[in-house]
N, C-alpha and C positions, 0 to 999 in steps of 0.2 A: 503494498499499498507505499502511499504518499502525502507524507506529515511535512512540512516545516519547523524544525526540532533546531535546529542554531537560532542562539539570539541576534539582535543587531548588532552590531560594533558599539553601539550607542542607544540609548533610547530614541533618538530620531535619525542615527545616522544614514541609513535609507530616506526617510523620510517620503516625500510624492515621489519619488523616485520606484522604491520599492512595492507602494501603492497597488501601480499597476500592473504588480504583479502575481497581484492575486488567485488564489490557488484557480484551474482550471473547473476547481468543482463546485466552487460559490455557486450560493444562490444569488447568482443580481442578472437582473436585465433591463438592456439598455432604455437610460430616463428619456422618455419624447425629446429633452434639449439635442439628443446627439443628431435631432435633422436641425438643430439651431447652427447656425452663421459662426465662426471661428474665431470673427471680430473681436468679441470681448478679450483673445488673450493678448493683441493689442494698446498698448497705451495709449489714451485718451490725448495726454498733454502731457511733457516734461519737464516740467519746472526748475528752473535753473537760480534762485533765491544767493543774494549776493552776502548771505552770511555763512552759506554751508553747503552739501551737495544737492546732487542733482534727486527730484520729487518725481519718479513715477509713477501720476492717476491713470487710473482705471476707472470702469466706470461696470456695478449691472445694473440689473431692473427695477431695484429699490433704492428709492432719494431718500427714505428715512432710514438707514447704516449706514454706518461709518465704521471703518477697518484700517485700519495703522499698522506697519510694521516694519520694526527698524534692525539691522543686522548688522554686525562686528567684525569683521574678520577676528576671528581666532585658532589659535595654534598653540599647542604643548609639549614640551620639550619631556622625558622621563620623568627628569627633578620633579615636575609640576602637576603629573596626570592625574586628571579628579579636580584642580583647579578649575574648568569652566563648570563643571555639574556647583560646586559650593556657587559659583559668584551663579547660575540659573536660579537656582533655590529659595538665596537671598534673596532674589527681584522678584522671584513671584510672588514667595508673601513679601514682602512691601507692595509690591503692585495687586493682588489679593484684598491689604487690610484695607482697603483708598477705594476698590474694584469696587467691593461687600456693596458696599454703602448705596450703589447708585446702580447695581445688578448688569455691570456691562464685565466681557468675556475678558480676560488678561491672563498672559500667562508668559513666560520669559522660563525658553531654551535653549539645550544644548546640542549644533547639527556635528553636525564629520568637518565643517571649516568655518561656526560661524557661532556670537551667542546673537541668539534673536528674542524681540521685545514685543509684543503684539497684544494688541486693543481692539473691541470690537463693541457700536454701541450704538446709542439716537445718534444723528443728523445733532439734533439741536446741541446733546452734552460734546461737543468738538471738547472745548474748554477743559472739559474735566478730563476728560479721552487723553488728550497731552499731558494733564496732569499723572493720572496713573503713570502713563511715558515715561512722565520724569524721575518716576519713583523710580523706577523700574532702572532707568540706565544709573542712576545715580552710585556715586562709591557707597562700598559696602561695609556693612558693618561690624564691627565686632563681637556686639553683643551675643546672639543666635550661633556664633560659629563654632563653638564645638559642640554643643546638639547637631547643627547638622553636620558639620565632619565626623560625627561618631556615626549619623546614620546611614552615611555616601560608606565609610572605613565597614561596616555590616552585611551593607548592597556589595560589597565586591567579594568579603565572606561568604553570601549565600550564590555569587556567581560559580564560585570556583568550587562550590563541595557539588556542583551536579555535573556529572559527564558532555554536556551541552555548552555550559560557557565555558567547561575549561578547554573543549576545544575549538571556540569559537576560538577561545584571546590566542591559542595555539596554532590555527592558521591564520587569523589577524599578522602576528607576530609573521611567521613567514610572507606572509605578503607586502610587509611594507615595516622591516624590521626597526626603520624608525620613528614609524609614532603607536607612541603606549595607546593603551585600550582608553576608550574618554571615559569610560563613571571610572579608571584612575585605577591605583594601585595603591594597596595599605598603606606600603612603604611612602611610599609619595603622600600620600593623604595624611600619615601619621604628623610630617615633616612639615605641612605645610603650617606659617601660622597664621594670623592677620594681616603682619604687615606685607609679609609675602604677595598672600590677598592684592592690599591695594595696590601694590605695584604694576602687579598684574594689569589691574582694571585700567590705572592711569597711561601706562604704555599702549593700550591698544584702545578705550575708550575715547575719541580724540576729532570732529568734528568730519578733519577730511576723510576719514576711516569710514563714516555708518553710510550704508544705504537704505532708503525710504521708499518705499512702498504703500500708497494709499490711494484704498476702494471707496469713491464717495463722488455725490454731485452737487459738491460743491464749490461754490465761485474760487478761481485759482485767490483770488484775496484774501477769505476767508481762510481758507486753506493754509498762506505762508503763512499769514498773519501768527497764527496757533501755535503754527510746527517751529518757530522761532522761540517759541519758550521748554523748549528738550532741554535744553539747559547740559548741550555734551560741550566739554570744554575745547575750544579753541584749538586746530595745532596740528599737524600729522599722527601719524602711528610712526611709533616705537619697536625700538626691540628691547623687552625688560631686561635688566642686572638676570646676568645668566642664575640659573638658579643649585642646587645644590647636587653634585653627583647621584643617580641612581640608573641602577644596573635594570638591562630589560627581562632579567631570569623574572621569573613570579612562581612562586609555590603554590601547585594545587594538588590536593590531597579529595578530588572527590572520591565519591561511593558509586563505585562502577559495578556493574554485576551481565553488563554486554559490552561487544568491541565496538568502539566510533571509528568512523574513519570518514575523510571528507577528501574532494578533486576541486580546485581555485584557479578561474581562469582568467587574469588580469585584463582586461579591455582597455583596449584604444580611448581614446579622449574623445568627448561628445555626447554628443546623444540621441547615437541612431536606435530605432525604433525596434532595426530585426533582434538586437535581445530580449526585448520586452515579450514578442512576440514567440521568440525560441523558448523564453524562460515557462510561459504560460503550455504552449507547447509540451515539453520532453513532459513538467505535470500530468496534463489532459492525456499522453500515449501512453505511459506507467502508473495510470492513481492505481489500476487494477489487476496490479501485477501479482502470481500467486507467489510467495515464498514467506518465508516463516523469518523476516528484515521488515524494517520502515527503512522508508527510501526519502530523502528531504530537495527540493529547489528552491535555491533564494537566489537572490542580488542583492550584493551590496552597496557599500556607496562606502569607500576607502579612502578619502581625497576628496580629488576631482573626479577618481573614475568610477566607473562601474566592477566589479566581480559576481561571474558566476558561479556561482557556491553547490554542489551537487554534494550531500552526507547522504552517510547511510548507520544504521546501529542494528545489531545481531546478538542472538546468542549463539555455541559453536554450531549448531548444525544447521542454521542456515546461514554462514559469515562466508562461505563462498560461493553459494548461490546472492549473497548480499554483494559480494566485492567483483564476482560479474555484471551485476548488473552495472554498477560504477563505474564498472571502466569501459564499457559497452553503450551505456546510457544515450552515449550524445549521438558516435555511431549510427548505433540503430534507429534513429530517431530520425537519421536524410532521407530515408528511404523513401518515412512516413509522410516527410511533408506534401501536402498536398495546395492548390489557391486556395481552395473551398476551403478549407480552414484556418488559414491563415487570414482570411477579409474575416472570418467569423471572427476569431481572436483579437484582430486589427478594429475594427469592428467595437468590442466590447471594449481595449481601452479607450477608443474615444470616448464612446460613452461616460467610463468611469470620469474622463478627463471634463466634459463639460459638465456631469452628475454636479464634480467637488466643488467647480467653479459657479456654482448657483447663487452660493452665496457671497457674500464680502468678504467675511474671511480664509475661507477657502478658496478662492481666487489670489487673494494679499498673499498667501501662504505659496502655492503654486508657482508664484510671480519673481516671491524673494527666492526664492528655493531655487528656481534657473540661473537669476541673478544671483545668487554665492556662491554656484555651482561656475561662473566667469562666462554664462550664455548672454544671450544680447535679448533685452526683452519682449523681443518676438518669441521666442523660440519655441514655446508651448504652441503657436498655429503653425511652427514649422514641421513641427513635429505631430501636429494632426493631418497636414498635407503629404508626408513621407507617408503614414501610415494609409491613409489611404490609394498610395501607390507602389505599398509593398505587395510581397507576392512572393511565391513561391522559393523561383529565385534564391528570391535576397537572401531568406532564411534560410536557404540549403548552403549559400555562402559564406554565409553565418557558422554556421554547425563546421563544415570540412575546414573553415582557421584555427577553428576550436580544436575539431580533432588533428591539425598538423601540428601541433606545439605541444610539450611538456605542462600538465598542469604543478600546480604546487599542490602537496598532499600534507594532512596532518592526521594523525591518532591517537586515542583514546584507549587503554587496557584495560583487562579488566584487571 
């Protein structure tokens, strides 16, 4: 059977792009919005205020709601692993403490490349929404530091107690040895101090570095006036002082009763839709395989690249069958790709994109994630067009290329 059991590299490391590869067995019917124009994915305006960065303004059908998304590029060395999660948790608590008074959506999250601050609520409350954003973007408060760090350490321990978590960590370390896990390590978190956290915040939270997406029908002058009060310090981002050295070795002692294995291929930069469709096809074509083992198909986002991950778990009696299926899964799929199957899955992905974009906060997040990944503001619209033109030959060529190079592998033994 097919199941996705490897954890995400971070709470939103794969974010929107991983949502696009929901397993083929999921209950989803394309939304009527699938027939709508993809013009909603192109910015209505790009404002360039003299006080800060460009603001990408989008519109949806709602004139009563506003969604604002501010992202700050943020990366960590091994010595600071998990600091971004601490900053995000602190910011979320500050934002919710204010936002709950007005019933607005508010959160801060850590993605593979950034810290993201988001609010959404009534257009009439624009100034209040910016106040909530400002609270999230402000310097970290040392008051809740010990509590939040303790929770982060406990989460790391929970992940490393499971074979899935250990396998995911080992695989990620093999894919990109220089990139620590976004959830952090016990060593780095225990060394982290409020002073170091403020150094990281001060170096990255600079006005010239942030990205802003607004989904609203408000006039540009009103929006600019409100966003000028975000309170982000002026100047360019810079490298923080070097962190204490911390090795990339992480000790894990999971409780393991089955053998776990994974094979992964890091893909070229860019957002080619062929891997999205291929991942769904791999899941669909093999989800009903007989055998005493589990198999998983995922797309991860590691840095600015996608990684296709195939994973399996088996007891000794099913080990040989599981290993054979893992080794031949992509090759077997090549001969079963058809134009009909590709069109079916491409249409489902287009429908999910449009469904996500029906709300101001969904559209803001989609566009923001594309911008954070280094794509242009119109990238999602181009993905929609590419999905329309994708055929079996394109997906087959992707799978052929995959089978032509060795994968990165990892395993966890009982």
